[in-house]
N, C-alpha and C positions, 0 to 999 in steps of 0.2 A: 506507326505507334511503337513505343519502346516496349520491350518484353522483360524489363527489369522487374525485380520483386516489388519495388516501389510503385511502378506503373500498374502492376496487377492490383496492388492495394487500393489505389485511387480509382481503378476502373470498375470496381465492384458496384458502387451505388448507381453509376450511370449505365452500366451494361450488365444487368443481372443475368441475362440468358448466357451471354458469352462467358462471364466469370464462373457461372455454375458449370458450364461445359468443361472449362479448364479444370475445375476442381474434380468433377466426376471422372475425368480420364485418369487422374492420379490417385484419387481416393474414393473407393467405393465400399469402405468399411465403416462401421460404428459412427454415424453422424451425430456427435455429441457436443459440438461447439456451434453456437449460433451468433452471427453478427447481425445487428439491427440495420436495416436499410434506412439511411438518414432521410430519405425523401418520402418513403411510403410506409415506414414502420414494419415492413415485412422482414423476415429473417431468412438467412441463407446458411446451410450447414457447411462447416469447415471441419474436416475430419482429422483426428489424431491417428494417422495411419501407422502401420507396423514400424516404419523407420522412426517416426517421432516417438512412439511408445518405447521403442528400444533405446533411443537416446535418453529418454527420461528415466528409464530403468538404470542406465549407467550413471546418470547424474544423481539419482537417488542413492546409489551405492556410494558415490563420492561424498555426498552430504554427511553421511554418518560413518564413513570409513575411519576418519581420524579418531572419533570417540570410541568406536568399537575396537580399533587397534590398541588404543590406550587401556581400555577397561579389560579387554581380553588378555592383555599382556601382564595382568596383575601377578600371576605366579612368577614371571621373570623379574618384575620390579621388586617383588618381595624377596626373591633370592638375592638381589643386589643389596637389599636393606637388612639382610639376616643379621641377627644379634645386635641390632641398633634400636634405639628408642623410637625410630620412625616407622618400624615395620607394622605394628598393630593398628596405627591410625592412618596409614597411607591411603587405603581405599576411600575412606570418608573424606579426607582432605582433597584427594584427586577429584571426587565427585563435586564437592562444594565449590572448589575454585574454578573448575571447568564450567560448570553450569552457571555460576554467578557471572563469569566473563561472558558467556554465551547470552545470558539474559540482558546484561547491560548493553552489549553491542547490538543485540537484536532489537532492543528498544530504539536505538539510534537508527538502525537500518530500516525499521518499520516507518519511523517518522520521515525519513528521507527517501522512501521507496519510489516516489514519483519524480525525484530530482536526479536520478542516475540512470545510466544505460544498463539494463539487466544483463545484456550480453557481455559488455566489458567487465562489469562487476563479477560475473561468473568466471570468466577466464582469469582475471587477476587473482581472485580468491583461490582458484585451483592451483595456480602456479606457486603462490605463497605457501599453501598447504603442502605441496610437493617438497618444497625446500625444508619445511619443518619436519616432515617425515624422514627426509634424508638425514637430518641431524640426529634423529632417534636411531636411525640405522647405524650411523657412525659411532653412536654412544656405546653400542655393544662391543666395540673394539677397544674402548678406552677404560682403564681401571681408575676410578676416582673414589673419594671418600663417600660414605653413606649419606652424610649431610648434604654434600655438594650434589650428589646424584638425585636426592630427594627434591632439592630446590630446582635443579635442571628440568626434571620431568614435570613438576608443577608449572613452572614458567612456560615450558613448551606447550603444555596443555592449555594454559590461559590464552596464549597467542593463537593456537589452533582454533580455540573456541571463538575468538574474535573474528578471524577470517571466515570460519564456518558460519557465523551469523549472517554475514553479507551474502555468502553463497546460498544459504537457506532461503533468504528473502528473495533473491533474484530468480532462483529456480522455481519456487512455489508460485511466484507472481505470474510467470509465463505459463507454467503447467496448468494453472487454474483457468487460463484463457482457452486452453485446448480442451477443457472439460474434464469430467470425473475419470475417464479412462486413462488420461495422461497422468492425473494426480495419483490414481491407483498404481500405475506402473512405477512412478517415482517412489511411492511408499513401499512397494514390494521390493524395489532395489535397496532401500534402506535396511530392510529385514534380511535380504539375501546376503548382504555383505557381512552381517553379524554371523550368519551361519558359516560362511566361508572362513572368516577369521577364527571362529571358534573351532572349526574342524582342524585347522592348522595347529591350534593350541593343544587340542587333544592329542594329536600325533606327537607333538613335542613333549607333552607330559608323559606319554607312554614311553618315549625314548629316554626320558629322564629317569623314570622308574626302573627301566632296564639297566641303566648305567649304575644303579646302586649295587649291582652284582660285582662291581670292581673291587679290588683289594682294599682292606681297611685303611691302608696308608694313603689312599687317594685324598687329595687336597680339596678344600671347599671350592676352589676355582675349577678343579676338574669336575666336581659334582654339578657345577652350574653350566658346563659346556653345552649340553643339549638345549637348555632353555635359551642360552645366548645365541646359539646357532639358529634356533627357531625364530627368535626375536629379530635377528639380522635378516632372515629370509622374509618374514611377513611385513616388516617395516620397509624393506627394500621393494617388495612387490607392491606395497601400498603407494610408494613413491611413483613407480611406473604406472600404476593404474590411474592415479590422479592426473598424470600427464596425458594419458589416453583419454580421460574424461574431458580435459581441456580441448583436445583435438575434436572430440565428438560435439562439443558446444560450438566450436568454430564451424563445423559442417552444418549444424542445425541452423545457424544464423544465415547461411547461404541458401536455404530451402525457400521457395516461393511462399509456402504455407506459413512460414514464420512471420513474414511481413503482413500477410493477410490477417493473422490473428493478433500478433504482438507489435505491429508497426507503431501503434499509438504510444507504446511504452518506451520506444527508442528515440534517440535524439535526431535521427536522420529522416524524419517524416515530412519536413517542412515543404508543403505545397506541391510536392512532386516535381520540383524543379531540380535540374542537375546541380548538385552541390559538391562539396568535398567528398572524395571517395570514402574516407573513413567514416564520415558523418552518415552518408547514405547507407552504409553497412551497419549502422547501429552501434558503432564503437565510440561515439562521442555523445555526451549528453548536453542538453541545452537548458536544463532547469525550467521545464515548461509550465509548472504549476505555481500558483500563489501559495506560499507556505501556510498562511493563516487558514485559507480555504481547505488545504490538504489536511491540516490538523483537525479542523472541524469535521471533515469527512471521516477521518479515522475514529474520532470520538463517537460520531453518529452510528457508524457500523459496529463499533465495539458494544454499544448499548443494544443495538438491534440483535446481535448474535450472542448475547451474554450467556444464554443457556448452553449453546455449543461450546463456548469458550471455557466455561466452568467445568463442563464435562471432560474436555480434552486436558485441561490443567490437572484435574483430580486424577485422571488415569495415570499420568506420569508422576504425580506426587506420591501415590501409593507405590508405584513401581520402584522409584528411587529411594523410598524410605527403607526398603528391605533388600533391594537388589543393586549391587552385590554385597554391601557391607554385612548384612545379616545372613543372606542365603549362602554366601561363601564361607561363613563360619560354621555352617552345619556339617558335621562330620559323618562319615559312613558308619552304619551300625554293624556292617560286616567287616571284621578285622582283616580280612584278606584283601580288601580294596584299599589301595594307597590313597591317602587324603588328597595328594596333588592331582592324581588322575580323576578322583571323584569331583573335585572342584572344577577341573577343566571340562568334564562331561556336563556339569551343571550349567555352564555357560552355553554349551552347544544345545542343550535341551531347551533352555529359555529362548535362544535365538531361533531354533526350529519352530517352536510354538508361535513366536512373534511373526515369523514368515508365513506360517499357515493361516494365522489370523488375518493378515493383510491380503493373502491370496483369496480368502473366503469373500472378500469385498468385491471380487471380480465376478461372483456368481449373483445374477440379478435377484433370485429368490431370497437371498440372504441379506439383501441391502435393507437397512433401516434408516429412514430420513427424519423421523420424528425427534425433535430436540429433547423432549421430555423423556422419551424412552431411552435415548442415549445417555442422558444424565442419570437415569435410574441404574443402567448397567454400569456406569462409571462408579457410582457410589457403592454398588454391591461388591466391587472388588476389594473393599476394606476387609472383607472376611479373610482374604489371603494373608494379611498381616498376622492375624490370630493363628491361622494354620501353620505358618512358618515358625512362630514362636513355640508351637507344640512339638516341633521336630527335634532332632538330636543336636542341639546347639552345643558348641564348645565354649568354655569360659568358666571362670571361678564359681559363679553362682549356679551354673548348670551341671557341674561335674558330679554332684551328689544327688541329682534329681533325675529319675528315670523319665525319658521322653514319652509323651502320650502317643505320638506317631513314631513308632519304632521300626520303620521299614524304609529301606533305601528306595525300593520301587515306588512306594506310595509317595515319598517325598518328590521323586522325579515326576510322577504323574501330576501332583499338585503344581509343580513348577512348570510343566508343559501347559496345563490349563491357565496358569498365570500369564505365560507368554502369549497364548492364543488370545486371551481376553485383552491383553495389552495392544496387540496388533489390530485386532478386529474393531474394538471400540474407538481407539484413537484414529484409525483410518476413516471410519465412518464419519466421525466428527469433522475431520479435515476435508472430506469429500462433500459433505452436506453444507457446511458453512458458506462456501463461495458459489454454490449451485443456484443459478437462476431458475432452473426447472423445478428443483425440489425444496428450495428455501424461499417461501413466499415473502419472507421478511425483507428481502433485497428489493422487492417491488420491480423486478425486471430491469434494473439499472446495470447495464453492462460495465460501466466504469467502476462499479463497486466490487467486481469479481476479485481482482488482484489484491485490493485493500482487505477484503474479507479474509482471503487466504493468508495474507501476511500477519494479520491480527490474530488469527487462530493459531498460526505457527508461533507467534510471540507468546501466547498463553500456554502453549505446549511447553516452551522453554521455562516459563514461569513455574509450571508444575515440576519441572526437573530441579529447579533451584529449591523450591519448598520441600520436595522430597529428599534432596541431599541434606538439607538442614535437619529435617525430621529424622534422618538416619542416625544422627548423633544421639537424639533422645531415645530412639529404639535401642541403640547399642548400649546406652546407659542402663536401660531396663534389663538387658541381657546379662551384662557383666557386673552390674552393681558397682560401677567404678566411674571415674572421670573419663568420658568418651573422647575428650580432646587430647589426652595424654597416654591413655592405655588401650 
């Protein structure tokens, strides 16, 4: 008998004892994925062991690394746009163009999720994102006009969002098959990368503040050097990390557990007969499903999980409505704190809170599976919008008004709670929506797992788009101006 991954996959229904022994030798941790026995309706645990959870942590980092690198590099981008009409509106335009591209492409990726090989889609997306990050790295070495730089960054972000959409879809589809521990690892990775990138940005901001001690004759280019060096460093490191993530995915596909859990999603599953080598390794797709049936399945699951989907959508709608376009415009009340350093620290505080919130989802006692409770928590986050508008906002309409919350520490504390609630509620929604064990709405249909996960991810991005659009309205309230030009 062949010992290939495909042979193990097809051996499970016919030889449950043997296949369970194989699995127990390699995986004796967290049995949270179950495969239905096609003959007897029994289930066999397949475990997301430490290796698999580690890989999904890395892939989670890769999924949000491009967005975090772009949004956390805002001080650098603004320094390149200094004294230009693009500076004040850059953050809002970056958010809306990135999220709109992400939303449109994710809609296509969701509809075609059953017609492509997730392993191939993941690797191709990671390689393309690596190239785009490399272009951003090289841009720090080239001096161009503010208008051209503004256009370049937005176009780069749009293309990154497009490839990131296909990466998101393929990663979450397979992670959901491994169960909620793999999904939680992936979501923790998404938050961890924000903390790492924000830390780099804080260090660069501190260096930039120190550089202001240079003689008065120092040029604007000289003042930008620390930010450019930092941007070169973390865009370069992002490029290297994305290549490493592609290597991690390549390794994951070669693990026997991958085909036991995700073999049905790949194109190389046909009948267990020896076929083309690339096909059997899951790198070629065969378009296995009927498009009409697949669309009907997506519609059915979207209706089934509507409460989870509204909850995760609203979480990110609230977040993007104020972060970073509004929160980055809140200035320190302590005149001794440099605004650039204050803004950089605020990114780190939110990222740290988001990471803590997602980590809390790994503690069983803190897990909430009820769709209605999660929707209530999501809606309650609206209060944060009011709280941020009470802080020390900068802008023409706020210059003569004393802030109600006149404390830098209290602002950072609110921001930390904002980040924790973002990570906690969104992660619970994404973990619960595709869970056969905790979401009775799926009615025990294993083939619905990856579809439920990708639809929930699509709704998440929908929230990002709505929040980005709402940021213009909130900004208009703050500045009493045209938010598209000022």
